[in-house]
C-alpha positions in Angstrom: 4.3 -2.5 24.9 5.8 0.5 22.9 5.4 3.7 24.4 3.9 5.9 21.1 2.6 9.4 20.2 0.0 9.1 17.3 -0.6 12.3 14.8 -4.3 12.5 13.6 -4.5 16.1 12.3 -2.7 18.0 9.8 -1.7 20.5 12.5 -0.1 17.8 14.6 1.7 16.6 11.7 3.1 20.6 10.5 4.3 21.0 14.3 6.3 17.6 14.5 7.5 18.4 10.9 8.9 21.8 12.5 10.4 20.1 15.2 12.5 17.9 13.2 13.9 20.9 11.9 14.1 22.6 15.4 16.0 19.8 16.8 18.6 19.3 14.0 17.3 15.4 13.7 19.1 13.7 10.7 17.9 10.6 10.2 14.2 9.0 11.3 13.0 5.2 10.7 10.1 5.3 8.3 7.7 2.7 6.7 4.3 2.2 5.9 1.4 -0.1 6.4 -1.1 0.4 3.1 -4.1 -1.5 1.4 -3.6 -3.0 -2.0 -7.0 -4.1 -3.4 -7.5 -7.1 -0.2 -10.5 -5.3 1.3 -11.4 -2.5 -1.1 -10.6 -1.1 -4.1 -7.6 0.5 -5.1 -4.1 1.0 -3.0 -4.4 3.4 -0.2 -1.6 4.5 2.5 -3.1 4.0 5.8 -0.6 4.6 8.2 3.2 6.1 8.8 5.2 4.7 11.2 8.5 6.6 12.5 11.0 6.4 15.1 13.7 9.6 15.4 15.7 8.6 17.7 13.7 9.4 20.8 9.7 9.0 20.2 7.8 6.7 18.4 4.9 7.9 16.6 2.0 6.7 14.2 0.8 9.2 11.9 -2.7 8.5 10.4 -2.5 9.7 6.7 -6.0 9.3 6.0 -6.7 12.0 8.3 -3.9 14.6 7.4 -3.9 17.2 4.3 -2.4 15.8 1.1 -0.3 18.9 1.4 1.3 18.5 4.9 2.0 14.8 4.1 3.9 16.1 0.7 5.6 18.6 2.8 6.6 16.1 5.5 7.3 13.1 2.8 9.4 15.4 0.7 12.0 17.2 3.5 15.5 17.2 2.3 16.2 16.4 6.3 16.0 14.3 7.8 17.4 11.0 5.7 14.1 8.2 5.9 15.8 4.8 7.0 13.4 2.4 5.1 13.8 -1.3 4.3 12.3 -2.3 1.1 11.0 0.9 -0.1 10.1 0.6 -3.8 6.8 -0.3 -3.2 6.5 2.3 -0.7 7.5 5.0 -2.7 5.6 3.9 -5.5 2.4 3.8 -3.7 2.6 7.6 -2.6 3.6 8.9 -6.0 0.5 7.1 -7.5 -1.9 8.0 -4.9 -0.9 11.7 -3.5 2.1 12.9 -6.5 4.5 12.4 -3.6 8.5 11.6 -4.1 9.8 10.9 -0.8 13.2 13.0 -0.5 16.4 11.8 1.4 15.4 8.0 1.7 17.9 5.6 2.2 16.8 2.1 1.7 18.9 -0.5 4.1 17.8 -3.5 1.7 20.8 -1.8 -0.9 23.0 -2.9 2.2 21.7 -6.2 2.3 22.5 -6.7 -1.0 25.8 -5.8 -1.2 26.7 -8.1 1.5 25.0 -10.9 -0.4 23.4 -12.1 2.6 21.6 -15.6 2.0 18.5 -14.4 3.0 17.6 -10.8 2.2 13.5 -10.6 3.7 13.6 -7.7 6.9 12.5 -10.5 9.2 15.4 -12.7 8.0 17.9 -9.9 8.2 17.0 -8.9 11.8 16.9 -12.5 12.7 20.8 -12.9 11.4 22.0 -9.6 12.3 20.2 -8.6 15.6 19.0 -12.2 16.8 15.7 -10.0 16.7 12.5 -12.4 15.7 9.7 -10.8 14.6 6.1 -12.4 16.2 2.5 -12.5 14.6 3.7 -11.6 11.2 0.9 -13.6 9.8 -1.7 -12.4 12.0 -1.2 -9.4 10.6 -0.3 -10.3 6.8 -4.2 -9.8 5.8 -5.0 -7.2 8.6 -7.7 -4.1 7.6 -5.2 -1.3 8.1 -8.1 0.8 6.7 -9.8 0.1 10.0 -10.6 2.7 12.4 -9.3 2.7 15.2 -6.6 0.0 14.6 -6.2 -2.6 17.1 -3.6 -1.8 19.7 -1.7 -5.2 18.9 -1.9 -3.8 15.5 -0.5 -0.9 16.2 2.5 -2.5 18.3 3.1 -5.1 15.4 3.8 -1.4 12.9 5.9 0.0 15.5 8.3 -3.5 15.0 9.1 -2.3 11.5 10.7 0.7 12.4 12.0 -0.1 16.0 15.2 -1.8 15.1 16.3 0.1 11.6 18.7 2.2 13.2 20.7 -0.5 14.9 20.0 -2.4 11.7 21.7 0.0 9.5 24.7 0.8 11.5 25.6 -2.7 11.8 25.4 -3.7 8.3 27.5 -1.0 7.5 30.0 -1.7 9.9 30.3 -5.0 7.8 30.5 -2.8 4.5 33.0 -0.7 5.5 35.2 -3.7 7.6 35.1 -5.4 3.9 36.0 -2.7 2.0 32.7 -3.0 -0.3 31.9 1.1 0.4 32.5 1.8 -3.1 30.3 -1.3 -4.3 27.5 0.2 -1.7 27.6 3.3 -4.2 27.3 1.5 -7.1 24.3 -0.4 -5.8 22.7 2.9 -4.6 23.0 4.6 -7.7 21.9 1.5 -9.8 18.7 1.1 -7.8 17.2 4.3 -8.5 13.5 3.8 -9.2 12.0 5.9 -12.1 8.2 6.5 -10.1 7.3 7.6 -13.9 8.0 4.6 -15.7 5.2 2.5 -17.0 4.9 -0.9 -15.6 2.6 -3.6 -16.7 0.0 -5.0 -14.2 0.2 -8.4 -12.6 -2.8 -9.3 -14.1 -1.2 -9.3 -17.7 2.0 -11.6 -16.3 0.2 -14.8 -15.8 1.3 -18.1 -17.9 -2.5 -18.2 -18.9 -2.4 -14.6 -20.6 1.3 -15.2 -22.4 -0.2 -18.4 -24.2 -3.2 -16.6 -25.9 -3.5 -15.3 -29.3 -3.7 -11.5 -30.4 -7.6 -12.1 -30.5 -7.6 -13.5 -27.6 -5.5 -11.0 -25.4 -7.8 -8.4 -26.9 -10.9 -9.8 -25.4 -9.0 -10.4 -22.4 -7.7 -7.1 -21.5 -11.2 -5.9 -22.2 -12.4 -8.4 -19.7 -10.2 -7.0 -17.6 -11.6 -3.6 -17.5 -15.1 -4.7 -17.2 -13.6 -6.2 -13.9 -12.3 -3.1 -12.9 -15.3 -0.9 -13.9 -17.3 -3.0 -11.7 -14.8 -3.2 -8.7 -14.4 0.4 -8.2 -18.2 1.3 -8.5 -18.9 -1.6 -5.7 -15.4 -0.5 -3.8 -14.2 -4.3 -3.8 -10.7 -5.9 -5.0 -11.4 -6.6 -8.8 -10.7 -10.1 -7.6 -13.8 -10.0 -5.9 -15.6 -9.4 -8.7 -13.9 -12.1 -11.5 -10.9 -14.0 -10.5 -7.9 -14.6 -12.7 -9.4 -18.0 -13.6 -12.4 -16.4 -14.3 -10.9 -14.1 -16.9 -9.3 -16.9 -18.8 -12.2 -19.2 -18.7 -14.5 -16.1 -20.1 -11.8 -15.1 -23.0 -11.8 -19.0 -24.3 -15.7 -19.4 -23.8 -18.1 -16.1 -23.1 -20.4 -18.6 -22.0 -18.4 -19.4 -19.2 -19.4 -16.0 -17.4 -23.1 -18.0 -16.5 -21.3 -20.5 -14.8 -18.8 -17.8 -12.2 -19.4 -18.7 -9.0 -19.7 -15.1 -7.7 -18.3 -14.0 -4.4 -21.6 -12.7 -1.8 -20.2 -9.6 -1.7 -21.9 -9.3 -5.3 -25.5 -8.8 -5.2 -28.2 -10.6 -7.7 -28.4 -7.5 -9.3 -24.8 -6.6 -10.1 -24.4 -10.1 -11.1 -26.6 -9.8 -14.0 -25.5 -6.4 -14.8 -21.7 -8.0 -15.1 -22.6 -10.9 -17.0 -24.5 -8.8 -19.6 -21.3 -6.6 -19.9 -19.4 -9.6 -20.7 -21.5 -11.0 -23.3 -21.8 -7.8 -24.7 -17.6 -7.0 -24.8 
């Protein structure tokens, strides 16, 4: 079992942030665990894992003031090593308005080296001979639950345990192969515009793309209704109406009466959903 320290209060995180500066720590490995409309409504930062070269830490963002989270994540130093950071960066920006500073995404090195398999698990296996175990077990884990299982904590810490060594090994290859300039270009090209408008996946389905203009307008209204009820009941949108339900109802409004609702949706809410859809 990896030894770790937990940070559960604003004061504890402020003290740790101060200690990083006082010790002159140059880099830390970091990763997040989050909830993405799997167990409740919306996207939520649930856990921050850190390895600073000496200590492993689990930071509970659910119990820490936003201003302190912002101060910590926007520190200019130390550099924060991530692997595949885009979704993490977008998450904290959307939830807290935080722009993670001094972030170095190791995945850029993987892309420059053109490794055949680019996921973290595959890269750890090919470069460090490290095997990630029990990943499937935690793919649908509820990271909002408290207390977290010890096994889940161990799994989460594994995401930062090897990032220092991995970045060193990959950088050595980049230098030896004369790819430093390519790396610089890749990092520059990989800039993530946090303010960009993105199209939700629900509007990228093959079914949606085949619809007429009028049908797309109706579909969008159904998605709005789904979001309204999901937020109200604090459940994932798919619990209210599935993608297939949305498509079926778009072509035939009466199809809402044939929907096999999730058991989390009580009879009263079922009736209100059906009424809202019919009126739309």
